[in-house]
C-alpha positions as CSV (number, residue, x, y, z in Angstrom):
1,M,-23.4,12.5,5.6
2,L,-19.7,13.3,4.9
3,R,-19.8,16.1,7.4
4,L,-21.3,13.9,10.1
5,F,-18.6,11.3,9.6
6,A,-15.9,13.9,9.7
7,L,-17.3,15.2,12.9
8,S,-17.2,11.7,14.4
9,L,-13.5,11.5,13.5
10,V,-12.8,14.6,15.5
11,L,-14.9,13.5,18.4
12,A,-13.3,10.1,18.4
13,L,-9.9,11.7,19.0
14,H,-11.0,13.3,22.2
15,T,-13.1,10.5,23.7
16,M,-12.1,8.7,27.0
17,P,-10.2,5.5,26.6
18,L,-12.3,2.8,25.0
19,C,-13.1,-0.5,26.5
20,A,-10.5,-3.2,26.0
21,Q,-11.5,-4.8,22.7
22,T,-9.7,-5.8,19.5
23,L,-9.9,-3.6,16.3
24,R,-9.3,-5.7,13.2
25,V,-7.6,-3.7,10.5
26,L,-7.0,-4.9,7.0
27,T,-4.4,-3.2,4.9
28,T,-2.6,-3.4,1.6
29,G,1.1,-4.4,1.9
30,A,2.2,-1.0,0.6
31,F,0.5,0.8,3.5
32,K,1.2,-1.8,6.2
33,L,4.2,-0.1,7.7
34,V,2.3,3.1,8.2
35,V,-0.6,1.3,9.9
36,T,1.9,-0.7,12.1
37,A,3.6,2.5,13.2
38,L,0.3,4.1,14.3
39,V,-0.6,1.1,16.6
40,P,1.5,1.8,19.8
41,E,0.2,5.3,20.4
42,F,-3.4,4.3,19.5
43,E,-3.3,1.3,21.8
44,A,-1.9,3.3,24.7
45,R,-4.4,6.1,24.2
46,T,-7.5,4.0,23.8
47,G,-6.8,0.7,25.5
48,V,-8.0,-1.0,22.2
49,K,-5.8,-3.8,20.8
50,V,-5.2,-3.7,17.1
51,E,-5.0,-6.8,14.9
52,I,-3.5,-6.3,11.5
53,A,-3.8,-8.4,8.4
54,S,-2.3,-7.5,5.0
55,D,-2.6,-8.6,1.4
56,T,-2.7,-7.1,-2.1
57,A,-5.6,-4.7,-2.8
58,G,-7.3,-7.2,-5.1
59,A,-6.9,-10.1,-2.6
60,L,-8.2,-8.0,0.3
61,T,-11.3,-7.1,-1.8
62,K,-11.9,-10.8,-2.5
63,R,-11.5,-11.7,1.2
64,I,-14.0,-9.1,2.3
65,E,-16.4,-10.1,-0.4
66,A,-16.1,-13.7,0.8
67,G,-17.2,-12.6,4.3
68,E,-14.0,-12.0,6.2
69,G,-14.6,-9.9,9.2
70,F,-12.9,-6.5,9.7
71,D,-13.5,-3.1,11.3
72,L,-11.3,-0.8,9.1
73,V,-9.6,-1.3,5.8
74,F,-6.8,0.6,4.1
75,S,-6.8,0.1,0.3
76,T,-7.0,1.8,-3.1
77,P,-9.8,4.2,-4.0
78,A,-11.2,1.7,-6.6
79,A,-11.2,-1.1,-4.1
80,L,-12.9,1.0,-1.5
81,A,-15.5,2.2,-4.0
82,S,-16.3,-1.4,-5.0
83,L,-16.6,-2.5,-1.4
84,S,-18.9,0.5,-0.7
85,S,-21.1,-0.4,-3.6
86,Q,-21.5,-3.8,-2.1
87,G,-22.4,-2.5,1.3
88,K,-19.2,-3.7,2.9
89,V,-17.8,-0.3,3.7
90,N,-19.5,2.8,4.9
91,A,-19.4,5.2,1.9
92,A,-19.3,8.3,4.2
93,S,-16.2,7.0,5.9
94,I,-14.0,6.7,2.8
95,S,-11.1,9.2,2.7
96,P,-7.6,9.3,1.0
97,V,-4.5,9.3,3.2
98,A,-1.3,8.9,1.1
99,R,0.1,8.1,-2.3
100,V,3.3,6.2,-3.3
101,A,5.4,6.1,-6.4
102,I,7.0,3.1,-8.1
103,G,10.7,2.6,-7.8
104,V,13.5,0.3,-8.9
105,A,15.5,-1.7,-6.4
106,I,19.0,-3.2,-6.8
107,R,21.5,-4.9,-4.6
108,A,22.9,-2.7,-1.9
109,G,26.3,-1.3,-2.9
110,Q,25.8,-1.5,-6.6
111,T,26.1,1.5,-8.8
112,P,22.6,2.8,-9.6
113,P,21.7,2.7,-13.3
114,A,20.5,5.8,-15.1
115,L,16.7,6.1,-14.9
116,E,16.0,9.7,-15.9
117,T,14.3,8.8,-19.2
118,V,11.9,6.2,-20.5
119,E,14.5,4.8,-22.8
120,Q,17.0,4.5,-20.0
121,F,14.5,2.6,-17.9
122,K,13.6,0.4,-20.8
123,Q,17.2,-0.6,-21.3
124,V,17.8,-1.2,-17.6
125,V,14.9,-3.7,-17.7
126,L,16.1,-5.4,-20.9
127,N,19.6,-5.7,-19.7
128,A,18.6,-7.4,-16.4
129,R,19.0,-11.1,-16.1
130,K,15.8,-11.4,-14.0
131,V,13.2,-8.8,-13.1
132,A,11.0,-9.2,-10.0
133,Y,7.6,-7.5,-9.6
134,I,4.2,-8.3,-8.2
135,D,2.2,-10.9,-10.2
136,P,-0.7,-9.0,-11.8
137,A,-2.9,-12.1,-11.2
138,S,-2.5,-11.5,-7.4
139,G,-4.3,-8.1,-7.7
140,G,-1.4,-6.0,-6.7
141,S,-1.6,-2.4,-7.9
142,S,2.0,-2.1,-9.1
143,G,2.0,-5.5,-10.9
144,I,-1.1,-4.6,-12.8
145,Y,0.3,-1.3,-13.9
146,L,3.7,-2.7,-14.8
147,D,2.1,-5.5,-16.9
148,G,0.4,-2.8,-19.0
149,L,3.5,-0.6,-19.1
150,F,5.7,-3.3,-20.5
151,Q,3.1,-3.8,-23.3
152,R,3.0,-0.1,-24.1
153,L,6.8,0.0,-24.2
154,G,6.9,-3.0,-26.6
155,I,8.9,-5.3,-24.3
156,A,6.2,-7.4,-22.7
157,Q,7.4,-10.7,-24.2
158,E,11.1,-10.1,-23.2
159,V,10.2,-9.2,-19.7
160,R,7.8,-12.1,-19.1
161,A,10.5,-14.5,-20.3
162,K,12.7,-13.4,-17.4
163,A,10.1,-12.2,-14.9
164,V,10.1,-13.3,-11.3
165,L,6.4,-12.9,-10.5
166,V,5.8,-12.4,-6.7
167,P,2.4,-13.3,-5.4
168,G,2.5,-10.7,-2.6
169,G,4.9,-9.2,-0.1
170,Y,8.2,-7.5,-0.9
171,A,9.4,-8.1,-4.5
172,A,12.7,-6.6,-3.5
173,E,13.4,-9.6,-1.4
174,R,14.0,-11.5,-4.6
175,V,16.9,-9.1,-5.3
176,A,18.3,-9.5,-1.8
177,N,18.5,-13.3,-2.2
178,G,20.0,-13.2,-5.7
179,E,16.9,-14.5,-7.5
180,A,16.6,-11.3,-9.5
181,D,18.9,-8.4,-10.6
182,L,16.3,-5.8,-10.0
183,A,12.8,-5.3,-8.6
184,I,10.2,-2.8,-9.6
185,H,7.8,-2.1,-6.8
186,Q,6.2,0.7,-4.8
187,V,8.8,2.7,-2.8
188,S,7.2,1.9,0.5
189,E,7.8,-1.8,-0.2
190,I,11.4,-1.4,-1.2
191,L,12.7,0.7,1.7
192,P,12.1,-2.0,4.4
193,V,14.1,-4.7,2.6
194,S,17.6,-5.2,3.9
195,G,20.3,-5.9,1.4
196,V,18.8,-3.7,-1.4
197,M,18.7,0.0,-2.2
198,L,16.4,2.3,-4.0
199,A,18.1,3.0,-7.3
200,G,15.6,5.6,-8.4
201,L,12.0,6.1,-9.4
202,L,10.3,5.4,-12.7
203,P,10.7,8.4,-15.1
204,Q,7.9,10.9,-14.7
205,P,6.3,10.2,-18.2
206,I,5.6,6.6,-17.1
207,Q,5.4,7.0,-13.3
208,N,2.3,5.7,-11.6
209,Y,1.2,6.9,-8.1
210,T,-1.1,4.6,-6.1
211,T,-3.3,6.4,-3.6
212,Y,-4.4,4.6,-0.4
213,G,-7.3,5.5,1.8
214,Y,-9.5,3.9,4.4
215,G,-13.0,2.8,4.9
216,V,-14.9,1.7,8.0
217,A,-16.8,-1.6,7.8
218,S,-20.6,-1.1,7.5
219,T,-21.3,-3.8,10.1
220,T,-18.6,-3.1,12.6
221,N,-19.5,-2.8,16.3
222,M,-16.2,-1.0,16.8
223,A,-17.2,2.2,14.9
224,T,-15.8,4.6,17.5
225,A,-12.4,2.8,17.6
226,A,-12.3,2.5,13.8
227,A,-13.0,6.2,13.4
228,S,-10.3,7.1,16.0
229,F,-7.7,5.0,14.2
230,A,-8.7,6.5,10.9
231,A,-8.4,10.0,12.3
232,A,-5.0,9.2,13.6
233,A,-3.9,8.2,10.1
234,K,-5.1,11.5,8.8
235,A,-3.7,13.6,11.6
236,S,-0.9,16.1,10.8
237,S,1.3,14.3,13.4
238,S,1.2,11.2,11.1
239,Q,2.6,13.0,8.1
240,E,6.2,12.5,9.2
241,I,5.5,8.8,9.6
242,I,4.0,8.6,6.1
243,R,6.9,10.3,4.5
244,A,9.4,8.1,6.4
245,K,7.8,5.1,4.9
246,G,8.3,6.3,1.4
247,M,4.9,7.8,0.8
248,E,3.4,11.3,0.4
249,P,0.4,12.5,2.5
250,V,-2.7,13.5,0.6
251,R,-5.8,15.3,1.7
């Protein structure tokens, strides 16, 4: 089955332009910039219009479970596996595309703090007046991880007392507007925010990479278009786009 779907991806790249329809693509916020960058070439090549909607991985899963229509979804492996088990996503279509690390954002122009060791990271967080990160309750991958990390580091209570919990979108925007001193979020969601800079990554012993992949809806009537867009995301020509957005291609 996996080989048959892989073959369909290859064939989809070489088909004649598809009829003018709309392909509905759902994506996590961290992967949205990659998806958006792929749209112009895809629309020009196929004649298919692309409609994009984004949310946290957890929220996307809930939306799909509630019946929201889509043709292709980019999310985490766990979310895709869950949707596949419920018959929402074609299991044979699931494939990883990229992964992203968690970084620390500060106001542009500030001197980056030392973040080489776990202890240095811990002190940077404790010294901050306010710390912005994704609200774990929203289902965001980085927020869930950080919530557990702060507990393991023994600073959960201190951080929660000064946390700026962001329900979705770019946590770094809370640094840009002065609401927080620093934001801890996935690199791909720090780079697009003006007025901030990437101070560095979480130290390797506590770093967490989130992988993103895609899955084609089981009930889509746009299977060829969905396969073509998915193939474009996996193509070698897209690796430069993925890296430019702060992520690493995976196979």
